[in-house]
BAFI-3210 file (N, C-alpha, C; in Angstrom, 3 decimals, decimal comma, padded with zeros to 6 digits):
// residues 105
n [1|2|3|4|5|6|7|8|9|10|11|12|13|14|15|16|17|18|19|20|21|22|23|24|25|26|27|28|29|30|31|32|33|34|35|36|37|38|39|40|41|42|43|44|45|46|47|48|49|50|51|52|53|54|55|56|57|58|59|60|61|62|63|64|65|66|67|68|69|70|71|72|73|74|75|76|77|78|79|80|81|82|83|84|85|86|87|88|89|90|91|92|93|94|95|96|97|98|99|100|101|102|103|104|105]
n.u [041,042|038,520|035,218|032,683|029,308|026,856|023,478|021,459|018,660|015,463|014,579|016,870|017,967|019,161|022,029|023,536|023,286|024,417|026,977|027,890|028,053|030,048|032,176|032,682|033,620|035,946|037,435|037,867|039,469|041,781|042,617|043,383|045,754|047,751|046,951|047,175|045,597|042,767|039,585|036,629|033,260|030,443|027,818|027,323|025,351|022,668|020,370|021,295|023,017|021,389|020,240|022,187|023,988|026,519|029,922|032,807|036,263|038,815|042,131|044,191|047,555|048,115|046,710|047,001|047,153|044,584|043,031|044,008|043,524|041,992|041,483|040,192|037,750|036,707|036,496|034,600|032,405|031,889|031,265|028,917|027,262|027,041|025,611|023,345|020,609|020,229|020,873|019,756|020,598|023,596|026,405|029,220|032,035|034,641|037,375|039,721|042,466|044,645|048,153|049,929|051,928|055,294|056,785|059,462|061,238]
n.v [035,332|034,330|033,366|032,022|031,456|029,836|029,773|027,744|028,022|026,506|024,933|024,031|021,139|018,966|016,862|017,593|020,416|021,261|020,229|021,765|024,220|023,683|022,965|025,376|026,812|025,418|026,268|028,908|028,479|027,341|029,499|031,297|030,581|031,655|032,176|031,442|029,311|027,762|026,477|024,548|023,312|021,031|021,363|019,014|018,798|020,237|021,161|021,814|023,776|025,902|025,861|026,584|025,532|025,323|025,967|028,078|028,562|030,800|031,370|033,921|035,161|037,319|040,275|042,498|041,351|040,293|042,628|043,629|041,873|041,956|040,228|037,915|038,947|039,928|037,525|036,113|037,838|037,615|034,912|034,887|036,483|034,811|032,640|033,743|033,317|030,868|031,181|031,679|033,127|034,564|034,695|036,380|036,336|037,946|037,033|037,603|035,869|035,647|035,218|032,494|033,100|032,589|030,984|031,345|029,028]
n.w [056,448|054,174|054,165|052,241|051,577|049,623|048,680|046,898|044,679|045,322|043,163|041,996|042,020|040,873|040,234|038,057|037,765|040,208|039,891|037,711|038,952|040,897|039,181|037,920|040,084|040,520|038,330|039,075|041,306|040,096|038,554|040,441|041,742|043,333|045,915|049,421|050,342|048,938|049,042|048,385|048,356|048,507|050,837|053,313|055,186|054,846|056,198|058,748|057,985|057,386|054,851|053,048|050,341|049,111|049,873|050,340|051,104|051,577|052,220|053,079|052,986|054,709|056,296|054,645|052,104|051,948|051,771|049,379|047,283|044,533|042,461|043,365|044,269|041,825|040,378|041,895|041,672|038,908|038,831|040,421|038,814|036,583|037,619|038,760|038,297|039,448|042,088|045,366|047,588|049,045|051,256|052,497|054,568|056,185|058,147|060,586|061,603|064,173|063,898|065,331|068,186|068,723|071,466|073,653|075,359]
ca.u [040,391|037,184|034,299|031,516|028,295|025,884|022,230|020,842|017,200|014,863|014,426|018,184|018,082|019,894|023,483|024,125|023,365|025,394|028,305|028,268|028,410|031,339|033,184|033,035|034,457|037,257|038,131|038,325|040,584|042,965|043,079|043,873|046,697|048,711|046,466|047,754|044,727|041,395|038,864|035,194|032,566|029,014|027,471|026,784|024,228|022,016|019,445|022,074|023,620|020,320|019,918|023,324|024,398|027,916|030,765|034,213|037,171|040,059|043,052|045,159|048,751|048,084|045,608|047,259|046,766|043,124|042,513|044,523|043,224|040,835|041,228|039,193|036,475|036,233|036,125|033,354|031,338|031,599|030,625|027,557|026,521|026,770|024,654|022,364|019,281|020,187|021,215|018,760|021,344|024,960|026,977|030,683|032,521|036,091|037,719|041,156|042,967|046,014|049,201|050,402|053,203|056,207|057,257|060,816|061,305]
ca.v [034,313|034,688|032,248|032,395|030,417|030,054|029,019|027,560|028,049|025,192|024,136|023,496|019,923|017,924|016,797|018,294|021,841|021,428|019,968|022,945|025,212|023,295|023,022|026,785|027,198|024,800|027,178|030,052|027,990|027,194|030,811|032,055|029,666|032,332|032,268|030,461|028,139|027,979|025,210|024,717|022,036|020,974|021,179|017,677|018,893|021,474|021,618|022,468|024,949|026,850|025,823|026,948|024,302|025,340|026,865|028,218|029,121|031,311|031,830|034,897|035,113|038,368|041,215|043,348|040,565|040,208|043,898|043,954|040,850|042,249|039,111|037,025|039,666|039,937|036,160|035,762|038,633|036,974|033,651|035,198|036,926|033,655|031,739|034,483|032,711|029,669|031,519|032,304|034,128|034,205|035,502|036,308|036,850|037,994|036,777|037,714|034,903|036,045|034,180|032,053|033,670|031,567|031,240|030,879|028,340]
ca.w [055,677|053,717|054,035|051,446|051,483|048,560|048,798|045,590|044,695|045,568|041,942|041,615|042,825|040,166|040,361|036,912|038,094|041,289|039,324|036,929|039,954|041,469|038,121|037,730|041,221|040,274|037,405|039,888|042,127|039,242|038,084|041,589|042,383|044,217|047,286|050,330|050,291|048,512|048,965|048,227|048,259|048,788|052,236|053,526|056,108|054,422|057,235|059,797|057,358|057,077|053,428|052,199|049,683|048,670|050,655|049,931|052,097|050,997|053,259|052,581|053,833|055,724|056,154|053,473|050,924|051,960|051,274|048,051|046,277|043,687|041,545|043,952|044,235|040,440|039,997|042,571|041,047|037,627|039,199|040,867|037,636|035,730|038,257|039,555|038,152|040,289|043,471|046,224|048,346|049,426|052,324|052,568|055,846|056,365|059,534|060,801|062,569|064,526|063,763|066,658|068,587|069,254|072,826|073,917|076,669]
c.u [039,025|036,384|033,089|030,583|027,274|024,670|021,611|019,328|016,668|014,779|015,751|018,441|018,944|021,391|024,167|024,309|024,414|026,817|028,784|028,758|029,810|032,461|033,620|033,905|035,856|038,081|038,664|039,540|041,868|043,508|043,684|044,861|047,617|048,220|047,079|046,925|043,346|040,730|037,368|034,556|031,111|028,801|026,825|025,606|023,502|021,076|020,189|022,719|022,616|020,046|021,049|023,964|025,898|028,693|032,163|034,990|038,442|040,902|044,092|046,361|048,764|046,943|045,778|046,844|045,246|042,520|042,885|044,073|041,929|040,492|040,136|037,810|035,877|035,760|034,804|032,184|030,915|030,837|029,159|026,702|026,130|025,648|023,535|020,944|019,121|020,421|020,045|019,427|022,779|025,404|028,485|031,128|034,045|036,371|039,232|041,557|044,399|046,986|049,648|051,768|054,063|056,645|058,634|060,834|062,705]
c.v [034,843|033,410|032,764|031,198|030,806|029,175|028,957|027,587|026,623|024,325|023,569|022,273|018,858|018,008|017,562|019,778|022,096|021,206|021,128|024,048|024,926|023,337|024,461|027,276|026,594|025,672|028,392|029,645|027,888|028,542|031,645|031,240|030,344|032,466|031,166|029,170|028,569|026,614|025,512|023,346|022,162|020,706|019,804|017,679|020,218|022,007|022,359|023,748|025,980|026,961|026,198|025,669|024,197|026,317|026,952|028,889|029,543|031,839|032,722|034,903|036,164|039,339|042,121|042,629|040,443|041,478|044,162|043,010|041,111|041,071|038,190|037,671|039,643|038,558|035,759|036,559|038,015|035,670|033,889|035,656|035,745|032,780|032,456|033,929|031,505|029,965|032,170|033,424|033,645|035,141|035,291|036,990|036,808|037,835|036,814|036,759|035,322|034,884|033,773|032,664|032,568|031,971|030,627|030,262|028,259]
c.w [055,277|053,528|053,268|051,360|050,422|048,808|047,403|045,732|044,796|044,319|041,439|042,482|042,176|040,363|039,229|037,228|039,184|040,771|038,467|037,857|040,507|040,434|037,870|038,876|041,095|039,324|038,156|040,700|041,306|038,784|039,207|042,410|043,394|045,657|048,129|050,340|049,820|048,396|048,887|048,181|048,620|050,276|052,403|054,493|055,869|055,497|058,340|059,282|056,894|055,583|052,501|051,659|049,434|049,544|050,085|051,057|051,388|052,146|052,600|053,520|054,944|055,409|054,940|052,203|050,822|051,367|049,822|046,951|045,533|042,782|042,085|043,907|042,838|040,006|040,630|042,001|039,717|037,854|039,582|039,690|036,748|036,299|039,007|039,425|039,072|041,772|044,189|047,016|048,550|050,534|052,313|053,860|055,844|057,848|059,660|061,927|062,914|064,373|065,161|066,956|069,157|070,654|072,997|075,304|077,158]
res [x|x|x|x|x|x|x|x|x|x|x|x|x|x|x|x|x|x|x|x|x|x|x|x|x|x|x|x|x|x|x|x|x|x|x|x|x|x|x|x|x|x|x|x|x|x|x|x|x|x|x|x|x|x|x|x|x|x|x|x|x|x|x|x|x|x|x|x|x|x|x|x|x|x|x|x|x|x|x|x|x|x|x|x|x|x|x|x|x|x|x|x|x|x|x|x|x|x|x|x|x|x|x|x|x]
***
């Protein structure tokens, strides 16, 4: 899975700017429909989230897909380029979650 957090600059306070940001992420989600799961949204507790306003979560079916999915990387790069004037920082973390093993009783 890949978790990405975006921190908007302090002057980006209006709902219009945040909605533009979220609408663009919705376009990414629709264009990348083949992923197992992709979700995003606004952080409801910015202070606890160290100022990161927006987050996204992408779940890949397996590690090979995580390494091979250039489409997501390209879409996020384009997204960052489009909003770089509004972004203070961002962080992306890949995390491998082992599949649960079935037990035979």
